[in-house]
Each structure stands twice: as structure tokens, then as C-alpha cells.
N, C-alpha and C positions, 0 to 999 in steps of 0.2 A: 135519470130520476124517472119514476113513472108518469105518464101523461097528467094522471089525477094531480100531481104536485105543480104542474104548470100554471100559472096565472094567467086568465085570458087578459090580452092586450089590446084587444080592438077598440076599446074605449078610452085607452090612456093616449094623451098628447105625446108628440115625439120629444125626445130629451133635447134640451137646449142649453147653451152658455150664455151668461151674462158678461157683456163686455162694457166695462165702465166707460161713461162717455161724459165729459164736462159740460156743465149746463150751458156754458156762454163760449161761443168762438167768436172770432173776428168779424165785425158787423153786428153783433148782438148786443143788445143793452143788458149790463149786468144789474142783477136785483138779488141782493142778499138778505131779503125780507124772512126768508124762511130760517135764518139762523136764530135760535134761541138765545137771548143775551138776559139773562137775570139782572134784578138791580144790583148795583154796587153795594156791597156790604150784606148781602142776604145770604152768602153761604156761610155756615158755621165753621168756626176755628177750633178742631179738637186739642186735646192736649197732645204733645210730642209724642209721648209713649202709647199712644192708642193702638190698638189692634189692627192690622190691615183689613180683616174681615168686618170691621166695625165701620168702615168708612168709604164703602164701595160708592156711595153716591158722590164722594168728591171726584170720581174719575168721569163723570158725565154732566157736572155742572160747569160753572166757569166763575173762578175766584177773581174778584174785582173789588179794587178799592177805591179809585177815583171815579166819582159819579159824573153826570154829563155837565155839571156845573164846575167841574174841576176839584171839588171838595173831597178829602178822604173820608170814607166812612165804614163803618162795620168792624168786626173783631180782626181782621187781618191787616189793619192799618198798622205798619211797622212804627210808626211815630218817630220819624226820623227827625233830627234837627235841621234847622235852616241851612247850617252849612253843609251838612251831608247833603242835602237835596239839591242846593245850588252846585256842589261839586259834581254830583251825577248828572246835572244837566249839562254842563261844561264837557265832562267827558263824552257823553253821546253827541253833543254838538262838534266836538273834535274828530270823532268818528265819521261823522258826515262830511266834514270839511277834507279829511284825509281821502274819503271814499272819492269825492269829486275832483280832487286834484290828481289821484293816481288814475282814474278813469280817463281825464285828459291826456295824461301822460301815455297811456296804452293808445289811444287813438293817434298822439304824436309820432308812434313808432319808437317810443323809449323803453318799452316792455312789450312782451307778446301777449300778456294774459293779465286780467284783474277779475275780480268778483267783488261786487258792492253789498252792502247788508242794509240797504235804505229801507226804512220801516222796521228794521229788527234791532235797531241800537239798543233798545233797553233790555233785550233778552242777554245780551252778554255783560253790558255795562252793570246792571243794577244786579246780577247775579252774584258777578265779581265782587262787588262792593259788600255782598252779604256774607262772603265767605272771608276765612282767615287768611293773612298773607302768605302763610307757608303750606296751604293747601294746594293739592296738584289738579290742575285742569288738563283735560285730553279733549281738544276742540275738534271740531270739523272745520271746514274751510270759510265759514262765514262768521267767526267769532273774532275779527280783529280788535273788538271792544274790549276782550279781555287783556290783551296787551296795553292797549291805552289806558284803562282804568287802573292798570298796575305801573303805569309811568314808564313803559319802557320806550327807549329812545326813538322818536320818530325817524330819526336819519338811519338808524339801522335797520327799521322797517322796510324803508324805501330802497337801502343797500341791497336788501335781499330780493325784492321786487325786480330790481336792474340786474341782477346776478353780477353785480360789479366787483372790483378789488376790496371793496368793504364789506361785502357779504360774509357774514360768519360762516354760512353753509357752503361758501366756495363754489356757489353757482350749481349746485347739485339737486336743488329742489325746484320745482316748478314755481314760478312767482305767486306769493301770497302764502306759501306752505312754509310757515315761519317755524322755528325751534328756539325756544329760550328756557334752559334748565332752570338757570338761576332766577327766573321769574315764576316758576311753576307752570310753564307753558311746555305740554309735551308736542314732540314734532307732529305736523300735520301730515296726514297720509291722504293721497288721492283715492286710495282703495276705500270704498264706503263702509263704515262701521268697524273697521279694525280696530279703531280706538276703545270700542266698548268693553271688549275681553281685557285689554291692556289695562283700562282704567281699574276694573275688577281685581286685576292682578296686584295692582298697586296698593289698592285698598285692603286686601288680604294679607299682603305682606306687612303694610303698616299695622294692622291688627296682630299678626303674628309677632311683630317687634314689640308690642306693647305701646306703639307709638300714639300721637294724637291727631296726625295729619288724617284727612280725609280727601276722597277725589271725587271730582264732578266731571261728567262726559257729556258731550253733545253730539246729536246727529240730526238730519232732517226726517221727515215723516216717511219719505221714499225709502230711507236707508232701514227702517223698521221690517222691511221685507228680507233683509239680509240674514243668513244664518248665524254671523257673529253677534248680532243684536240678541237672538234668543239664547245663545249660549252663555252670553254675559249675564242675562236675566237669571237662568238657572243657575249658575255658579252663585251669583250674588244672594239670592234666595237661600240656598242650600248652606252656605258658610255665614250668613248674615253679615256680608261685607259692608264697610261704612263708605257708601259710594251714592251719589246723585245721578240718575239717569235724565238728561235733558232731552226732549223730542221737540224740536222746532217745525211745528205745523203750519208751513207758509204757504201752502195750499198746492204748491207745485214743486215737482222734481224735475228740473231741467224742463222739458215740454209736456211732461207727463202728470196730469193732475192727481191729487192725494187720493183718490177712488181707487187707483192701481196699487196702492199700498193698504186699503181696506178701509178707507174713510166713510164710505158709504154704509158700512156695516155697524161700525161703532166708533167710538174716540180712541184716539193713541193713548191716553192715559189707562183706558181700560185694559190694555195689554197687560199692565202689572198684576192685574187681579187674578188671572190664572196662575201666576207664579207667587202669589202670597205676598205681592209688594203693593205698598200704599201708592195709589195715583191720583195726582194733582192735575186737575185742567184749569189753566190760568189764563185771563187775558195777557197776552205778550206784549201787548202795545201800552200796558199801563205798568211803568216802571216801578211803582210802589208795590204792586201785586207781585211782581216777578222777585222783587227784594224780600218781600214777607214769606213767600212760598219756599224761596231758596234757604232763609234764615231758619225756617221751621224744619226743611228736610235736613239742613246741616246739624241741626241740634239732635235730631233722631240718629243721624249716623254717628255723631260724637258722643253719645250716650247710650252705644250699642243696641238701638232699637231696628237697624237694619237699614235696607236701601229704599229709596223714593224714587218714583218716576213722576216728572214732571212735564206735562204737554204745555207747551208756550203755543196758545192759538194766536197766530198772526197772519201776516200777507206779505209776499215778496213783491214789493213794490216795483222793482225793475227787472231786467232780464236775469237769467241764470248766471250768466258771466259776460264779458265782452264778446265771447264767441257765440252769443246767444241773440236771436231777436224775437222778443215775446209777442210781438204783433203779428206772428204768423201762426199763433196758436191760442191767443186768449183776446177776450174783449179789451176794447182800447180804453175802456171808462172802468174797468174792474179796480184798479187802484184807488181812484177816488170815490168809487162807490163802497168801498171797504169800511163796514160799519163801525169798526173799533178805533178808527182814526189814526193819527201819526203819533207815534209816542213822545217825539221831541215838543210837537206842539201842546200835547196834552200835560206835559210836565211844566211847561212854560206856563200855560193857563192857571195851573193850579198855584204855581208860586207867585204869579201876578195877582190872583185872588188872595193870597195869604199878604199881600203887601210887600213881599220879599224880593220882587223883580219887576221890570216895565220893559216896554217894547224898545226904549232907546237903549238901554243896557243889553239888551239881548242883540240888537243890530249892531252894537260896538263889539260885543263878544264874537260874533261871526266874523266881523271883519279881521279881529285880531288873530282868531284861530285860522282863518284864511291865510293870514300874512306868515303865521307860524309854520303851517304846513309847506307854504311857498318857499320860504327860507330853508326848511329842511330838505325840500327837493333840488335846491340849488346847490346844497352841500353835498347831497349825495351824488348829484351829477358829476361831481370834481372826480369820483373815483370811478365813473365810466357809466354808460347805459347799455342795456341789451342790444347785441348786434355790432357794437363799434369793437370788433375783434375779441380775442380772448383775455378776459381780466385776470385770470388764475393761472398761475404755470401749470401746464398740462400734465407734469408728473405728479401733481396733487391728486391725480384719478387713481393713484396706486395707494394713497394714505387713507387712514382712518377707519379700515376695515378690521385689520388685524393689530393687536397689541404690537407684536412683533412681526415685521413684514416677510413673509415667506421667501425662501431663496429664489423660487421662479419667478414671482414678482418682482424681486429685486434684480434679476437678470433682463427682465422685459424692460423695466424702468431705465436700468443704464443703456440697453440697446437704442431705446427711444430717445434718451437725451444725446446719445452718441450721433443718431441719424440727424437730429435737429441741428447739431454743431455742424454738421458735416455740411447740411444745407445752407447754414447761414455763412460758412466758409466760401462756398461757391459764389454766393451774392457778393 
């Protein structure tokens, strides 16, 4: 180009990159006072057939139902019956009791790995209760509450965690990566966000068949940076798939804070706007708000109004997994400083305020559920625990991939069995 087309740069600063940095590190005092929390009940609830372009503000606000006094207020109040709310509280408390027991089991060497969802119980439980029993769920690895809210046997969950002879998955999956087709629970994958396009595919197939089942899928905020997330949103909006996208923004993706996934720029609910998808940003620690938003999104999907993206604004109260030490990368008091509180404590306070519950019954329930999980654990241990030998016949490694086993695998399996028998004869 001619020199006259070259812009003088002597007065320009050098280019630089922004590297996200969490505000609090170990030793810092956590301060969340900058988080804007609108009053409960202040966010409007539009009709389910609203156009996505008319409700962009829902992606930037925060849908809340329970106020500071534990009272349900505003248009998003789902007006659940006393029995429904008590059942919700029980399921959430059971999830926590289950997590605590399995965490101790991992520390005792009974399994290799576990992931708790402390502080996020409402996100899975309330959303599950808002859906129909035959809808299909595509979870990530922190939604054990789905199975518990659908009354999946606790013993079978523990069998899977222990990879024992009672494990329906034959020890092939990492502990906590369940699969339960009869309960509408798609197989969990350790590869992040792969379940997103799978959920859209299921929803598209349901619509193509003229069925009434819809799909709901979960991922963490960090996984929204994966290509599968964006591919899924593209397909969903193009084909108007009946699917609910749940993004659990618990502030941390392993040891990387949410800024590395874009949280410093905008909300995760706003990701839907560019795709023409309604985005709802909700208080993920408010069980009634989770229920209401999911119910609203399910009605949209079921009436051919298209997909919805729900950002559950929450906080991961404990480590990413039993392999993680959160004290190495975050402030020690972050969990207690989190302004939206604990979901179980908030629902309990609401029920007590309504005269439907009390501290004595809650304490008795916690003891009952702890004993229930303890008993299930002992029953599962009869089938073995991880590390105490091979619980499944080794030849099962050749099964369940092909409908009819190919000849070369049949030969390998026969050779392996023959070698095993020869070694046993020597003994």
C-alpha cells in the first residue's frame, strides 16, 4: 500500500491481552457486595408464547420467588401445594445426605472418586419435579438430584459408584457417571458438553415423531466455551427443538473461575440472545424459582414455542470433586459469604414460616435420611467395593458394543477365557 495509507502509530499504546483473574484468592476476604440482586418478585413473568426478541431483559436480571423472610412473592411463584414443597425439601435433604455418605466412602477407600453438589441441590431436584415423568434428561456430572427426585434406587446408585457386581453398567463408567434409561436419565459423559447436541437430537426426534416428550440438558458455565454447546444452540434454534438448556453457573470450573468462560463480559443466559433463544437468569438457590422457570420453559417447549436457556446463578460450596482442594485457589470464606444462601435452609425457612414444618421435624428427617443412605451403603457393599478384585467377569469387556459380536472378538474372548482357565489349572 502507499505510505499515505499507513496510519501513524507513534501515539497508540501497544496491544495487550486481558487475562481474567478471580477477585479473591486464598487469604483474601470474600466480598460479593457488587452482585446486583433485585428484590424477589420484581422480575415480570411473560406469557409462555412470548417472542425471544421481546424479553432480552430476562437474561440480565435475576428471577427470584423467595424473599429475605422466606415468603414467596411475585408473578413467578409456582403456588405449589404443601405436599409438593415438603417432598421437594425431602429430596434435597436426601441428596445432601447421599453426598455426605459417599464423600466419606471415598475417603475410606471404598471408591476412587466422587463429586458433591452441595449448595446446588435445588437446581436438579426442583427442575426434575417441574418436568413430566417421561421427559428425557441429559445431565452433567453434578445432577444426582435428578435420579433421587425420580426415586431411582439408592442402592443401585451406590453399586455404580463402587463398580461392584451389582453395578448395572458393569464397572465401565467412572463412579457417579450413571445411566438409567427407564428413568429418563441419559448416560453421563466425562467429556464436557457432549450431552448438549445429544439432547437436541433427542428433542428433534421426538418432534419428528409427533411425540410429546421434551428434553432437558445441563452443563456448567465453563462448558459453555465448548464447541458442542454452540452447535447445539444452533440446531435447536434452526429447527425449533423442544429442549431446555440449563447452565449451572456455580462460579468455578474446577480451579478456573467463571471469567474464563466469559462471565466478566455478560451473563450466561445472554448466550441465548444471539441465537434467538429466550434466556432466563434465575436464583439457582431458590427452589421455587428453579421450579417456576423450568415449568415455564417446559410449557414453551411442549407448545412448539422453541428452546429456552436457563442460567442457574449459584455457588459451588465445596470442591470440584474428591480430587480437588479448593483452598488452593479460592478464599476460605467464599461459600459462607455467598449472598444467595443455602437452598435447603431457604426452603426450610419458607416452610417453617408457612407453619408447615419445624426444626424438630427437620432434624428427625435428617437423621432418618442419613440412616436410609447408611443402610443402602451397607447393602451395596455386599456386592463389593472398588479395589477388592474384579467384580465383573472379564469377558464382559467384549459385550454390549455390537448387537452380534464380530468373529474376531469372539476369537479373542475365547482365547482369553482359555488362558484364564489354564492359569487356574496351574494353581
